[in-house]
C-alpha positions, 0 to 999 in steps of 0.5 A: 500500500502506497501512502497518499500524496501529502496535503502540505509539502513545504520548507520551513526556515529555522535559523541557519537551516531549511527544513522540508516537511510534509503533512498527511491527513487532516482528521483524527489525532496528530502524530509527529515523527522524529528521524534517527541519524542519517534517516530521512522522513521516508523511513516513516512512510509505512506509518502514513500508509497505515494510519494516514486515513485516520490521523494527521501525520507530520514528517520532516528532515533535520539538517544532513537528512534528505533535502534539508539544507544548512545555509551557514555555519558548521555541518555539525548540528547541536542537540539544542539546535535539533530541539529548536527545529522540532519546536519550530516544526511543531509550532508551524504545523500547529501540533496540539497538546493531545498529539503523540511524538514518535521517535527512533534511535537518536531521534529519541534523544531529541524527543526527551530533550524537547519534552524536558524543556517543553513539558505538556507540549504533547500527550505521549512519547513513543521512543523506539531503540533508545538507550542512555549511553553507547554500549560496547558494540556501538563504540566498536562500530563507531571506532571501526567506521571512523578509521575508514577512509572517507571514500571507502563508502561501501565498507562503511555501509557494510560495517553498520549493517553487520553491526546492527542491521543484519535483521533488515530485509535485503532491499533495505540493506541495499538502500543503505549501501546506495545511501552511503555511495550517494551521500554528500561529503559534508553529510558523511563528515557530519555523520562521522562527527556525530559518531565521535560525539556519541562516544564522548557524550555523558549518560543521557540522564546526566544531560537531560533531567528525565524526571521532568518528563510529564508525558506518558512515555512508551519505550520500544526495544527490539530483543535483537538490538545489538547496540542497546543493552536491555539493562540500560533500557530498563534503567532508562524506563526507571528514570522517567516518571510515567514510563512503560517498556515493551520488548519486541521479539524478532526484531533488532535496532530498526524495528518497523523497518525490519517487520511490518508487524511492529506497526500493529504495536503502534496501532494498539498504542494509538487506540489507548 
């Protein structure tokens, strides 16, 4: 099933960035999605196909994703800048307080930082594949990738796939390789710098006061996720006041990109 064309297809300027966004649907509750690193809004199109009839869905790209542009300044984008982009996007799309904020991987870090700074802006947080710190496997992957020459793009892609993308369908793996082959050098550099930032970062609970998050929060973690430790996810769940943890069998870090059945879990959450 293909998603219907968006009702709104525009670009928003936020400071030094141009942020492309799409809005699908015009009825029901609102869902705004936050991408992971080097993933564009296209990662959520299966949600649009599944839920676009009954919900208003907002998708957008951060700098170094999709067709977003950096007008000036460094290619590296700070967490504060990413939170400001999310806030501006929600204001532009007039996202109401009864909306659901869905995020994946690094997008979850942005989401909890936003929720801490702007309590009660949304009703629920659904955070997929989020931990509080990089585990040993993630550190090894980042270090191995950073040691490769910038033109060795295929090996970079295969390093990531071997580390935490083995459960992806073959077509998705092929897409990752093609993405690295066509990635602009400045975007590749930003990806490399982000990896070093992740390694150097403190634990999430030391950066963000998780106790200030007032929204109902649901953590979704794949049982086969190799770069997030289960104990770490359990610790994260214990730090957020109103939090539920669900471990999803049969999938790894990329959850719904590995199995369409994961969308059934989101459907259940939307009915609550």
